[in-house]
C-alpha positions in Angstrom: 0.0 -0.2 -0.1 2.4 2.5 0.9 4.0 2.7 -2.6 0.9 3.3 -4.1 0.2 6.5 -1.6 3.6 7.4 -2.9 2.8 7.4 -6.8 1.4 11.0 -6.9 4.0 12.7 -4.7 6.6 11.0 -6.5 5.2 12.7 -9.8 5.2 16.2 -7.9 8.8 15.4 -7.1 10.3 14.2 -10.2 8.5 17.5 -12.0 9.5 19.9 -9.7 13.2 18.8 -9.6 13.0 18.3 -13.5 12.4 22.0 -13.5 15.2 23.2 -11.1 17.5 21.0 -12.9 16.7 22.9 -16.3 17.1 26.1 -14.4 20.5 25.2 -13.2 22.0 24.4 -16.5 23.4 27.8 -17.1 24.3 29.0 -20.6 27.0 29.1 -22.7 27.8 30.6 -26.2 27.3 34.7 -26.2 26.8 34.4 -29.8 23.3 36.7 -31.0 20.0 35.3 -30.0 17.6 33.8 -32.1 17.8 30.6 -34.5 16.1 27.5 -34.2 14.2 26.5 -31.4 17.1 23.3 -30.8 19.7 26.0 -31.3 18.3 28.2 -28.7 17.7 25.4 -26.1 21.5 24.3 -26.8 22.8 27.6 -25.8 20.7 27.6 -22.6 21.5 23.9 -21.5 25.2 23.6 -22.6 26.6 25.4 -19.8 29.8 27.1 -19.7 29.0 30.8 -18.0 28.9 31.8 -14.7 26.3 33.5 -13.1 27.4 35.4 -10.2 24.7 37.7 -8.6 20.8 38.3 -9.7 17.5 38.6 -8.1 15.7 34.7 -8.0 11.6 34.2 -8.2 10.4 30.7 -7.7 6.7 30.2 -7.7 5.0 26.9 -7.3 1.6 26.0 -6.9 0.2 22.9 -6.3 -4.1 22.1 -6.4 -4.6 18.5 -5.4 -8.3 16.8 -5.9 -9.9 15.0 -3.5 -7.7 15.5 -0.4 -10.4 17.0 1.6 -8.0 17.4 4.6 -5.9 19.7 2.7 -8.4 22.4 2.8 -7.3 24.4 -0.5 -4.3 24.2 -2.8 -0.8 25.0 -1.6 1.3 27.9 -2.8 4.7 28.7 -2.4 6.9 31.8 -3.2 10.8 31.8 -2.9 12.2 35.4 -3.9 15.4 37.7 -3.1 18.6 38.8 -4.4 21.9 36.9 -4.1 25.3 37.5 -4.9 28.7 35.4 -4.9 31.6 35.5 -2.6 34.7 36.6 -3.8 37.5 33.7 -3.8 34.9 31.0 -2.6 33.7 32.9 0.3 30.1 32.1 1.4 27.4 34.6 -0.8 25.4 37.1 0.3 21.9 36.7 0.0 18.3 37.8 1.3 16.0 35.1 0.4 12.3 35.2 1.8 9.7 32.3 1.6 5.9 32.5 1.5 4.2 29.5 2.2 0.3 29.5 2.1 -1.4 26.2 3.1 -5.1 25.7 3.2 -5.2 29.2 3.8 -2.3 29.9 6.6 0.4 31.7 5.4 3.7 31.4 6.7 6.9 33.6 5.9 10.3 32.6 7.0 13.9 34.1 5.3 17.4 33.9 5.4 20.1 36.1 5.5 24.1 36.1 4.8 26.1 39.1 4.7 29.2 37.1 4.2 30.1 37.8 8.0 26.9 37.0 9.5 23.9 34.9 9.4 20.2 35.8 10.3 16.9 33.9 9.9 13.5 35.3 10.3 10.3 34.0 10.9 6.6 35.7 10.9 8.4 39.0 10.2 10.9 38.4 12.9 14.6 38.5 12.6 16.8 36.1 14.4 20.3 36.4 14.6 22.6 33.1 14.1 25.0 32.4 16.3 28.6 33.2 15.2 30.1 29.9 15.9 27.3 28.3 13.8 27.8 31.0 11.2 31.5 30.0 11.5 30.9 26.2 11.4 28.8 26.9 8.3 31.2 29.1 6.6 33.8 26.2 7.2 32.0 23.5 5.6 30.7 26.0 2.8 34.6 26.5 1.9 35.4 22.9 2.4 32.5 22.0 -0.5 33.8 24.6 -2.5 37.4 23.2 -2.6 35.7 19.7 -3.3 33.6 21.6 -6.3 36.9 23.0 -7.6 38.6 19.7 -7.6 36.0 17.9 -9.7 35.6 21.1 -11.9 35.0 19.8 -15.4 34.2 16.1 -14.3 30.7 16.6 -12.5 28.3 17.9 -15.7 24.9 17.1 -16.2 25.8 14.6 -18.9 28.2 13.1 -16.5 25.3 12.2 -14.5 23.3 11.1 -17.1 21.0 13.9 -17.6 19.9 15.5 -20.7 17.3 18.3 -20.5 17.2 18.8 -24.0 16.0 15.1 -24.6 12.7 15.7 -21.9 11.4 18.0 -24.5 9.2 17.5 -27.3 8.3 19.3 -30.4 10.2 22.2 -29.0 9.0 25.7 -31.0 10.1 29.2 -31.1 7.1 31.2 -29.7 8.7 34.5 -30.3 10.4 37.1 -28.1 9.5 38.7 -24.7 10.9 41.0 -22.4 11.9 39.2 -18.7 12.9 41.4 -16.2 14.1 44.0 -18.6 16.1 41.6 -20.7 15.3 40.5 -24.6 14.5 36.7 -24.7 13.8 34.3 -27.2 10.6 32.1 -26.0 10.4 28.5 -26.6 7.7 26.3 -25.9 7.7 22.4 -25.7 5.7 19.3 -24.2 7.4 17.0 -21.9 8.6 13.4 -22.7 7.8 12.3 -19.1 9.3 8.8 -19.6 12.6 10.2 -20.8 12.7 12.7 -17.8 11.5 10.2 -15.1 14.3 7.8 -16.8 17.0 10.8 -16.3 15.7 11.5 -12.8 16.4 7.4 -12.2 19.9 7.9 -13.4 20.5 10.7 -10.9 19.0 8.7 -8.1 21.7 5.9 -9.1 24.1 7.8 -9.1 23.7 9.9 -6.1 23.6 6.1 -4.2 27.0 5.1 -5.8 28.6 8.4 -4.4 26.9 8.2 -1.1 26.9 4.1 -0.5 23.3 4.2 0.3 20.6 1.9 -0.3 18.9 4.7 -2.1 20.7 4.1 -5.6 18.3 2.2 -6.8 16.7 4.3 -9.3 13.2 4.2 -10.2 11.7 0.9 -11.2 9.8 -0.2 -14.0 6.4 -0.1 -12.5 6.9 3.5 -11.0 8.1 4.9 -14.1 4.7 3.3 -15.9 2.8 4.4 -13.1 3.8 8.1 -13.2 4.2 8.4 -17.3 0.3 7.1 -17.3 -1.0 9.4 -14.9 0.3 12.5 -16.3 -2.3 14.1 -19.1 -0.6 17.2 -19.6 2.9 18.2 -19.4 4.6 21.5 -21.1 7.6 23.6 -20.8 8.4 27.6 -21.9 12.0 28.5 -21.7 13.1 31.9 -21.9 16.8 32.3 -23.4 18.5 36.0 -23.2 19.2 36.8 -26.9 22.6 38.6 -25.8 24.0 35.9 -23.3 22.2 32.9 -23.7 21.5 32.7 -19.9 18.1 30.8 -19.1 16.1 33.8 -17.5 12.8 32.2 -17.1 11.5 28.8 -17.0 7.7 27.8 -16.6 6.4 24.2 -16.2 2.6 23.4 -15.8 1.2 20.0 -15.9 -2.0 17.6 -14.9 -1.9 14.4 -13.4 -4.8 12.1 -12.8 -4.5 9.3 -10.4 -6.2 5.9 -11.5 -9.7 4.9 -10.1 -8.1 1.5 -8.6 -5.0 3.7 -6.7 -7.3 6.2 -5.3 -8.3 4.5 -2.3 -5.0 3.5 -1.4 -4.0 7.3 -1.8 -6.4 8.7 0.6 -9.0 9.6 -2.2 -6.4 11.9 -4.3 -8.0 12.2 -7.8 -5.4 14.0 -9.5 -4.0 17.4 -9.5 -2.5 20.4 -11.2 1.2 21.6 -10.9 2.5 25.1 -11.9 6.0 26.0 -11.4 7.8 29.4 -12.5 11.5 30.1 -12.0 12.7 33.8 -13.0 16.2 35.2 -13.0 16.7 38.6 -13.3 19.4 41.3 -12.9 21.9 38.7 -13.8 25.3 39.4 -12.5 24.4 43.2 -11.4 25.3 44.8 -7.8 22.7 43.3 -5.3 22.0 45.3 -2.1 22.2 42.9 0.9 22.2 44.4 4.4 22.0 42.8 7.9 18.6 43.9 9.4 18.2 45.9 12.3 17.0 44.9 15.5 17.8 41.1 15.0 16.3 39.2 18.4 18.3 36.5 20.2 17.7 32.9 17.8 16.8 31.4 21.6 13.4 33.2 20.9 12.7 31.7 17.9 11.5 28.8 20.2 7.9 30.2 20.9 7.7 31.1 17.1 7.9 27.2 16.1 5.5 26.4 18.9 3.0 28.4 17.5 3.6 27.1 14.0 3.3 23.7 14.9 0.1 24.2 17.0 -1.5 25.6 13.9 -0.4 22.9 12.0 -1.6 20.2 14.2 -5.2 20.8 13.0 -4.6 21.0 9.5 -4.7 17.3 9.2 -7.0 16.5 11.5 -10.0 13.9 10.5 -13.5 13.9 11.6 -12.9 11.9 14.6 -10.5 14.3 15.9 -11.3 16.9 18.3 -10.1 20.8 17.8 -9.1 20.4 21.7 -6.9 17.1 20.8 -5.4 18.6 17.9 -3.9 21.6 19.5 -2.9 19.7 22.6 -0.8 17.4 20.2 0.7 20.6 18.4 1.3 22.2 21.8 3.5 19.2 22.8 5.4 19.2 19.5 6.2 22.6 19.7 7.6 22.4 23.4 9.8 19.6 22.4 10.9 21.7 19.2 11.6 24.6 21.2 13.4 22.4 24.0 15.9 21.1 21.0 16.5 24.5 19.8 17.4 25.6 23.2 19.5 22.5 23.7 21.3 23.3 20.3 22.0 26.7 20.7 23.6 25.7 24.6 25.8 23.1 22.6 26.8 25.7 20.0 28.2 28.2 22.5 30.0 25.6 24.5 31.6 24.6 21.3 33.3 28.0 21.2 35.7 28.1 18.3 36.1 24.3 17.8 34.1 24.0 14.6 33.9 20.2 14.7 31.9 20.3 18.0 29.6 22.8 16.5 29.0 20.6 13.5 28.1 17.5 15.9 25.5 19.9 17.8 23.3 19.9 14.7 22.3 16.1 15.8 20.3 18.0 18.7 17.8 19.0 16.1 16.7 16.0 15.3 13.3 14.8 16.8 
């Protein structure tokens, strides 16, 4: 029963992952825009250019039909400026996450000035302890060193991924202005089978690199279920005419769960997914500053408790009382607050010992 319940969510994960992979492919030649649809896609997905800064805007909408407990569609938006650090230093960024789930809206954020870190929740900013941020910087620098050592070896092709192979019958749909940039617009349908194959290749490669048992890829049965469930899948790609950089990617799909699987999928009948990823002000200077009046991160516990208490009632069935859901949320919130308190105390005690500070992360696990 469990694999069947996961059929529809797996479909959504695959499409979202593919869209993000498409957007991460970068750009290549700086020749003038125009040409055939295949030539435009080649410029967008061949790689070769570095994006040092910009403004990111990711919008995701998911409307599932037949799942009464959700109470409505899910909307997610991630947006904000970023600027890469010089010489492999930690980048600057100011990202805001807005989540609308069943009419309940939550906001969170992450700010890095390069020398300090902050998190925000429901409009309040909290400062990340210096020791924790220093540990994060050390981990990031190590990851950058490994990335440079593997430069030229880890490409999408080497990972078994060919984004252009997912697109069927691409057509030039004209030109469009995206954030003040003149772009070539290409529209295409998605070959879901090939897309799932590439995600499976990536899963197998990840498993072989990490030594986990998750490197089995996607089974033939699951692949067939996903391809059968998708009724419509399309992609719109917008590529800068002057630089070949992918400026916007829009994905839309509709899927339908077979009648025989709906009971095991908690009544899920199908759904619609929309995803839009846009990159503006590419390689332009960004203004990213530390927030004023940031609070100690230890005060975040009460905010998390409030969030968990609110979420406790979202999935309550007809047999659960409101007071029962509230009590469960409060209990979970207390536990989360205690874990955060223990983590903060551990980081302070670790001092400048980055290894001990990294070990503190396990205290956040439930």
